[in-house]
Residue, then its C-alpha position, 0 to 999 in steps of 0.5 A: m784292288s787286284a787280287p793277289t796270289l792265293l796260297i792254300l796250305y793244308g795239314s792233312q792226315t787222311g786226305t780230307a783236308q788236302d781234298t778240301a784245299e784242292r777244292i778251294g784251289r779249283q774254285a779260285q781258278r774258276r774265279r781266274m785267280q792265281v793260286r798255289v796249293e801246298a802241303l804244310d811240310i813242303y812249304n817254306v814257312a819262312n816265306l809266310i811273312s811275304e804272303t798276302l792272302v793265305v787259307f789254312v785247311c787243317s785237320t786233327t788226328g788221333q786224340g786231337d793231335p795235329p797231322d804229321n805234315m803240320k807239326n813243323f809249321w806248328r812249332f814255327v808259329f809258336r816260336k818265342s823268337l818270332p817277332a811280334g807283328s811278323l804276319c800283320r800284313l797277312d789276310y788269312a782264313v782258317l778251316g779246321l776239320g776234326d777227326s771223327s775218332y776224336p771223342s769230342l767231335t760230332f757232325v750234324s750230317n753224314s759228311a763234313d760238307g754240312v760244315i765246309d760248304p757254308w764256310i767256303t761260301s762265306f770265304w768267297e764272299k769276304v775275298l771278293s769284297l776285299y779283292p773285286p774281280p776286274a770289270g767284265q771278267s767272268p768266272i770259268r763255267d762249272d761245266e768247263p774242265l780245268v787242266s792242271f797238267h799236260s802230257d807230251g807223249q814222248p816215248i822215253s824209258p822211265s826211271p822211277t825213284h822209291p824209298f828204301l826197297a826192303k826185301v820181304v823175308f817172312n809173311e805168315r798168318v798168326t791167327k788160326a785158319s778158322h778165325f774170322q780175321d787174317v792177321r799177318h806177322i811180316e818181316f822186312d830186311i833193311t840191311g844197307s838202309s842205315i834205318e834206325f828206330t826205337a820202340g814206339d816208332v812207325v814204319l810207312m809204306r805206300p801200297s800198289n793197286t792190284r793188277e786186275n784193277v789197273e787193267q780194268f782202269c786202262q780198259l775203261l779209259r781206253l788207255d794203252p797201259d804202256r803209253q809213256f808220257t811226261l808231265s808239265p805243270t800248268n797250275s799245280s806242281i808235279p808230284a815229287r815222287l812221280a817218275q818223269p817220264c812215266t807210263v800209264r801203267c806205272l801211274a795207275e798202279t803206284f800213284l792214283d788211288i783208284a780203289a778209294v771211296p771217292r769224295r764229293s770233289f771227284f763227282e764235281l770234276l767228273a761232271t765237267f766231262a759228261t756228254d751223256e744227259r742222264e749221266r750229267e744229271k746224276l753227277a750234278e746231283f751227287s755234286s750238289a749240297q742237296g744231293q749229299d744224302e743220295l751220294h752217301s747212300y750210293c758211295n760211302r755206305p756201300r764203300r763203292t770205289a772210284l773204279e766202280v763209279l767209273t763203270d757206272f758212268p761209261h760215257t763220261t769215263a770215255e771222255l777222260s784223258v791222261d791230262y786230267l787224271l791227277d786232278l780226278f784221283p787222289e794220290i795213294q797215301p802211305r800207310s803207317f804201322s807200329i813197328a813190332s820189333s827191336l833192332q836190339a833183338h832183330p838186327n837189320r829187320i823190321q817186323i809188323l803185325l798186320a790185320v788184313v781188312q776185308y768185309k762185306t757190304k751190299m756190293y757184290l765183291p767184298r771190300k778190301g783194304l788196299c795196303s793190307s791186302w797188297l802186303a798179304s799177297l806178297d809171298p817171299r816163298l815164290g821169289d824175291v819181293f820188295v816193299p818201298l818203306w821208310v821210318k818216322k818217329g812215333s808218339m810213344k816215348f819210354p822211360k830211360d830209368p831202368e827202375t821205372p816200371v811200364v804198364m802197357v795195355g794193347p789188345g789185338t794188333g795194338v800189342a805191336p809197339f809193346r812187343a818192340a818195347l819189351q824186346e828193347r827194354i829186356a835187352q837193356g836189362k829193364t824188367a819192370n814190365v806189365l802187359f795187359f793183352g786182350c783178344r777173342s780166343q786163347s787158341k785162335d788169336f793170342y799173338c806172340s803167346a810163346e814169346w810172352e810165356e818165355m818173358v814171364k818165366a824169365g821174370q821179365l814180364t807180368l802178363f794179364t790176359a782177357f780172352s773175350r769169347d772163351q767163356e759165356d760172359k765177355i771179358y775185356v782188358q778194361q776189366r783186367v785193369k779194374e781187377q788190378a787196381v791195387l797193383l796199378w796204384d802201387l806202381i803209379v804212385n809209389k814207383n812212378a810207373y808210365f802207363y800206355i794204351a794202344g789199339n782201336a780208338k772206338q770204346m777201348p781207350t775210354a773204357v781203360c781210362d775209366a777203369l784206371k780212374e776207378g782204381f784211383r778212386s778206390q785205392g786213393g780215396m779220390s773224388s771223380s774230379q781228383a781222379d780225372e786231374m790225376l790222369v791229366a797230370m800224368e799225361r802232361a808229365g808224359r807218364f800216360q800215353s796213347e796211340t789209337w786208330s780208327 
């Protein structure tokens, strides 16, 4: 039986599932199969009934939720109106990848490759047994480059397209200069955009690489940054948001994620261009299953970027051309931020609280978050600056009944969605609001303190604070939740309150849940299992919601 076209569909939040899907796609090309790799939110799911061979590569995010670009597909396959047997002719395989922030997930090695590699090997054994290749047909060698795009080099003026270009009108640090963490309050003008949002919604932005990194990239690859080209697909579709035609500078600045820590597939592809024997051997080692500990030490642990890797392999880098860049480098992914303001309080504005990511490793230069550093660098006092952005619905929903209390636990920048909720609820006359806020120091990183004080004085907010470093014994929000067991029991049991958590996904959410359940046991005379069941029941009813990130 001749092999059908292989369709690989991925649901990805951080890029891991996409990277794995594209890796399987390249392996299919080497086996001379017709293959398509598509995101689940781009693929017309109604066409699934006419497919023959499909691989689903799906990740989870947050607390085990499906990624954003998989949600519509998920709803479709669970439709009750979908006829039984619709997919009975479909041969399919599913590769599920967990989010490492999900508490029930553990990996037996430093990377997911310890799970993925055996799965892929088993997958190809099964596929080739069902669809044996024609006699005499040999696969494409691993050291032979695969081309997905050709550039024609035609000198035509570019005309890039973007989401709404919002003007940055305010960008100020809200932590003291002596505080270790730079946190920004940034405001965008969205006048004329028709953008609407409510409390709990999210704004997305796609950052750009720094000018210094773009210049270094072009120098390493010996590319003229002003060279213009047009892409034509061979085995992959052209990314929709990439301007056609394009310059090398535009490609490197706005599209290629050259500052990301590269994955194993990067080294696999780079090895196919190696002409220097020493570089080829090292790249082959990093590409192998046996070399993953070495790769982790070289790349992941110090957070070495793709650009820094290229400098370590100069001979191989010199062999690269524009034709291969979209295969080698992933696309810059949009970053999501909880909106920290309400249109009812700030018309035509979106505000965010942004923690600027910077830390040291053994690398000489400090590691910097691409998006946070880019946003922090935009100074509206020096001239007009614009950011392409768009809004999506968030996972948090707030009660419509004005009498229903809400309890919000938001330490650090986790308070952002609750600032939006408080502004919105107060504008609607809803004053049954409780906020637990935590930070290190009342004098250094107590975000929006004047705003909270005004709400408390107006009888619109009950506030509990935990400043962990302002006394010898550290105090965290979970301790304040534990101390307020009587109040919380009354609000939840007698007044049908909703309970929310937002912030870092490490220990805080679990610790807050434990404190809440301890209150259920002490105030309600419950057993541990009954307290667990009560929290689960609240979650099912939408009265317990969390939005956490790693």
